[in-house]
Every structure is written in C-alpha cells, then in structure tokens.
TINUVEX-86040 format. One record per residue (C-alpha): x, y, z. Coordinates in steps of 0.5 Angstrom, whole numbers. Layout:
% residues N
((X Y Z))
...
END
This chain:
% residues 357
((-35 36 25))
((-33 38 18))
((-35 34 11))
((-31 35 5))
((-31 32 -2))
((-26 30 -7))
((-25 28 -14))
((-25 21 -12))
((-32 21 -11))
((-32 20 -4))
((-34 25 2))
((-30 25 8))
((-32 27 15))
((-27 30 20))
((-26 32 27))
((-23 38 29))
((-21 43 35))
((-17 49 36))
((-12 48 42))
((-7 54 43))
((-9 57 37))
((-7 51 33))
((-12 48 29))
((-12 40 30))
((-16 35 26))
((-17 28 25))
((-20 24 20))
((-26 20 22))
((-29 16 16))
((-31 16 9))
((-37 16 5))
((-39 11 2))
((-36 5 6))
((-31 1 2))
((-35 -5 -2))
((-33 -12 0))
((-30 -17 -5))
((-35 -22 -8))
((-31 -28 -6))
((-32 -25 2))
((-39 -24 0))
((-40 -31 -2))
((-36 -34 4))
((-38 -30 10))
((-45 -27 8))
((-51 -31 9))
((-56 -25 7))
((-56 -21 1))
((-52 -14 3))
((-54 -8 -1))
((-48 -4 -4))
((-48 3 -3))
((-47 7 -10))
((-43 13 -10))
((-44 19 -14))
((-42 17 -22))
((-39 24 -22))
((-36 30 -18))
((-39 32 -12))
((-40 39 -12))
((-44 41 -6))
((-46 39 1))
((-51 40 6))
((-52 37 13))
((-59 37 17))
((-57 37 24))
((-63 35 27))
((-63 28 23))
((-56 27 22))
((-57 27 15))
((-52 29 10))
((-54 31 3))
((-49 31 -3))
((-50 34 -10))
((-46 32 -16))
((-45 33 -23))
((-48 27 -25))
((-55 31 -24))
((-57 27 -17))
((-58 28 -10))
((-56 23 -5))
((-58 23 3))
((-53 20 7))
((-54 18 15))
((-48 20 18))
((-48 15 24))
((-48 9 19))
((-45 12 13))
((-51 9 9))
((-55 12 3))
((-62 13 5))
((-64 16 -1))
((-62 18 -8))
((-66 22 -14))
((-65 25 -20))
((-66 33 -18))
((-64 37 -25))
((-63 36 -32))
((-56 39 -31))
((-50 39 -26))
((-52 40 -19))
((-48 46 -17))
((-51 48 -10))
((-55 45 -4))
((-58 47 3))
((-62 45 8))
((-67 49 12))
((-65 47 19))
((-72 49 22))
((-76 44 18))
((-71 40 14))
((-73 43 7))
((-68 42 2))
((-66 47 -4))
((-62 45 -10))
((-60 49 -16))
((-57 47 -22))
((-54 49 -29))
((-60 48 -32))
((-62 55 -29))
((-67 52 -24))
((-68 52 -16))
((-72 47 -13))
((-75 45 -7))
((-76 38 -4))
((-79 36 2))
((-78 29 6))
((-84 25 7))
((-86 24 14))
((-83 18 17))
((-80 16 11))
((-73 17 7))
((-75 19 1))
((-76 26 -2))
((-82 29 -6))
((-81 36 -11))
((-85 41 -8))
((-84 47 -12))
((-79 50 -18))
((-77 57 -18))
((-74 59 -25))
((-74 66 -27))
((-68 66 -33))
((-65 61 -37))
((-58 63 -34))
((-54 57 -30))
((-55 58 -22))
((-49 57 -19))
((-50 58 -11))
((-56 59 -7))
((-57 62 0))
((-63 62 5))
((-64 68 10))
((-70 69 15))
((-74 76 16))
((-72 79 22))
((-79 82 23))
((-81 74 24))
((-75 72 27))
((-75 65 24))
((-76 62 17))
((-80 56 19))
((-87 56 21))
((-91 62 19))
((-85 67 18))
((-82 70 12))
((-76 69 9))
((-72 70 3))
((-68 66 -2))
((-62 68 -6))
((-59 65 -12))
((-53 67 -16))
((-53 66 -23))
((-48 66 -29))
((-50 72 -32))
((-48 76 -26))
((-55 77 -23))
((-57 75 -16))
((-65 73 -16))
((-69 73 -10))
((-75 70 -8))
((-80 72 -1))
((-83 67 2))
((-90 68 4))
((-93 68 11))
((-97 61 13))
((-95 58 7))
((-89 55 4))
((-89 59 -3))
((-84 63 -6))
((-85 69 -10))
((-80 72 -14))
((-78 79 -11))
((-73 82 -16))
((-66 81 -18))
((-59 85 -15))
((-55 88 -21))
((-48 90 -20))
((-43 84 -22))
((-40 84 -29))
((-39 77 -29))
((-42 70 -26))
((-44 70 -19))
((-40 64 -16))
((-42 64 -9))
((-48 68 -4))
((-48 68 3))
((-54 71 7))
((-54 73 15))
((-60 76 17))
((-61 83 13))
((-54 82 10))
((-52 79 3))
((-45 77 1))
((-44 75 -6))
((-37 73 -9))
((-36 73 -17))
((-32 71 -23))
((-30 79 -23))
((-26 78 -17))
((-30 82 -13))
((-34 81 -7))
((-41 86 -6))
((-44 87 1))
((-52 88 0))
((-57 90 5))
((-64 89 5))
((-69 94 8))
((-73 93 14))
((-80 91 12))
((-80 91 4))
((-76 87 -2))
((-71 93 -3))
((-64 92 -3))
((-58 97 -3))
((-51 95 -5))
((-46 98 1))
((-39 96 -1))
((-35 93 -6))
((-29 89 -4))
((-23 88 -9))
((-17 85 -6))
((-17 79 -10))
((-14 78 -16))
((-18 72 -19))
((-25 70 -19))
((-28 69 -12))
((-30 62 -11))
((-32 61 -4))
((-35 66 2))
((-37 65 9))
((-40 71 14))
((-42 72 21))
((-43 77 26))
((-37 78 30))
((-38 75 37))
((-35 80 41))
((-38 86 37))
((-46 84 36))
((-48 91 38))
((-43 95 33))
((-45 91 27))
((-38 88 26))
((-38 82 21))
((-33 77 19))
((-32 75 12))
((-28 69 10))
((-27 69 2))
((-23 64 -2))
((-21 65 -9))
((-18 62 -15))
((-12 66 -14))
((-10 61 -9))
((-11 66 -3))
((-15 66 3))
((-17 73 6))
((-21 75 12))
((-25 81 12))
((-28 85 18))
((-33 90 16))
((-37 95 20))
((-44 96 18))
((-47 103 20))
((-55 102 22))
((-60 104 17))
((-62 110 21))
((-56 114 21))
((-56 119 15))
((-52 118 9))
((-48 124 6))
((-51 127 0))
((-45 131 -3))
((-40 126 -4))
((-40 118 -4))
((-38 116 3))
((-31 111 4))
((-33 105 8))
((-27 102 12))
((-25 95 11))
((-20 91 15))
((-17 85 11))
((-12 80 14))
((-9 73 11))
((-8 72 3))
((0 70 5))
((1 76 9))
((-1 81 14))
((-7 85 14))
((-8 92 11))
((-13 97 12))
((-16 100 6))
((-22 104 4))
((-27 101 -1))
((-31 106 -5))
((-39 106 -3))
((-43 103 -9))
((-50 106 -10))
((-52 100 -14))
((-59 97 -12))
((-65 93 -14))
((-68 99 -16))
((-64 102 -21))
((-61 99 -28))
((-56 104 -29))
((-50 101 -26))
((-43 104 -24))
((-38 99 -23))
((-32 100 -18))
((-26 96 -21))
((-19 97 -20))
((-13 94 -24))
((-6 93 -21))
((-1 92 -27))
((4 89 -22))
((1 83 -21))
((-1 77 -25))
((-9 76 -24))
((-12 69 -25))
((-17 71 -31))
((-23 67 -33))
((-25 65 -40))
((-31 70 -40))
((-26 76 -37))
((-21 75 -43))
((-26 74 -48))
((-29 81 -46))
((-22 84 -46))
((-20 82 -52))
((-27 84 -56))
((-26 91 -52))
((-19 92 -55))
((-21 90 -62))
((-26 95 -62))
((-21 100 -60))
((-16 98 -65))
((-21 99 -71))
((-23 105 -69))
END
C-alpha cells in the first residue's frame, strides 16, 4: 500500500503491483472521508455523527505504523494527526510544534513517534496504552536552526532498536549539519552524540540503513556516511553530485542479490525535476585505505531521463571528528541548474567581494 499527500489537504491510498516490468496502480480511497451535507444529516441520521477534521494547511510528511494500521500525518498547521486506515477516521490530533512539522517517523518496534519542525526541535511521542491519545516523552534540541528531516537507525551490535538495545537518531538542519543522538540501553533516553559537517547548505533529507547514513542537500549533493562499530564516530565516504538542483527526497536499501558484497541502491529526487538511481559499493571497514592519494569510489547512476553512466566520486575525508571541511563540488556551465535562494545569495556576495577587491 502506498500513501500520498497533496495540496488539497487530502491523503490518498493506493494499491500497486509490478507486472512484466510495468508499474500498475489503483486508487483505493481518500482520507478523510467526504463530509455529508447538513440536509442529508438531518434526514437520514438519528445520531450525531462526528465529522473528521482534516489538516488546515499543507500535509508535509507521512509515516505508517504497520502493527496497528495507523497512518500519522504532519502538517504546516503545526499539528500531527493519527488516522486508522481501515476506517479512514482520525483517532487522535494534537499540536506537536510551534512551527511547521517537517518530518515524522514511527519506530516499528514499539510504536514511538518522532517529529521534527522548523522550530528547531525533535520530539518523541508515546501512544498511551489501550488508548488513541499520545503523550510527549522527550524534546531534543541542540541548536535553533530549523530541522527538515529525521531518520532512525538501529545499532548493529544490539540488532534491534526496541527494548534494551541501542540506536541512533539523525536530524538534518537548515544550517547544513546533521545532528545525531544515541539511545541509552534499557531506557528510552537519547543523548546528543555530535553532528556531521560537510554540506554547504540546508540538509533536506536523511536516510539511515544500519551503519550507513545518506543525506541530500540544497547544495545539490548526496553524502554517504558510515558510523564506526562500537562508537559514535562517523566518516564521510563519498559525495554524489549528479543532480543540478537541491536534492529533496532520498531512499536507500541493500541490494537483495548482493547483501554480502555491500551494494546499496540509492534513489534520489531533485528540484531539477529528475529522479536518479545510484548503485554504490561500500568496502568493509577492515580493508586498509590508501595513505598517499584519495581513493576513487566507483558509482553507477541510472535514471534522470536517460541511460545510466559510470563515473567516479571523489572520496571526501570529512567526518564528525574534524571541523576542517574540504568540499567537493563540480559546476557544469552548459546546464541551467535549479538554484536555491540561499545559494544565489552566497554566490552574489562572493562576486561582490571579488569586484571590490
């Protein structure tokens, strides 16, 4: 089942299947249900009917809790709503933040809900046992910059993020950093572990798969990070710069046929109106890295309106331990990139400095 949101403030559910390499889909329903007119209500209803109130502003994020069949939606109206998909009814609605709700996710192990907002905070909510209401359990705030995306990753040493295991929570901010928190064992307290530096503009999307973290940014690049085993240290392995506009959406997974080889599939969508599929091979941590010159990591990219192409992305040495950042960025003068306002402002400021000198 697939869920989508639209500017008409509705959520739509779809059923899809892949038949002979063709993607087939069918619309199942819309959430919330259509309201009945007041006349039909008076004529045919003997009991007062609770009308489901939809969001009052853009639905910005979705998350589905499989065990209970509940869909969570976050909106720019600052609220979070919980919908029971089987009945298409809203079972809970609460004001979650002081500003736009930008991201939401559900821990499938225990049902805890994580939300992030332009107010600069990440909040953790628990559903009250045998009830539909939710209660706030923790607020994570490290800096005032708006938080655009969040991702949850389990620790490979514990094997699960639920129960007594550990886990890591990542948040991408508009200042270009990715903050991360580590979950304590045998509790649900998250402690700030540091932040990842590398992106030059806002981080718009973050995905975590085991020890790997993938981030997309307004600076048009995708960065691949790896968390070291047994600690909080992260290393940036590569920078992918195939897009010409801000990278808005990311998804990643291990390739099923190559689980042992460490091949990842990365799906990216950008404001340059392209969709790309990347195949990245991650070498094991035990293998020594060259000390003389940076290594070139081979990346295969397909999609974006044409056939795939083979190219190399320079290995970037930025990680969470260093504040001396070296950025890898390539400009193609033959294209017309989709420029973000902050990118244009920085470029114009740099040109003014050069002219005055």
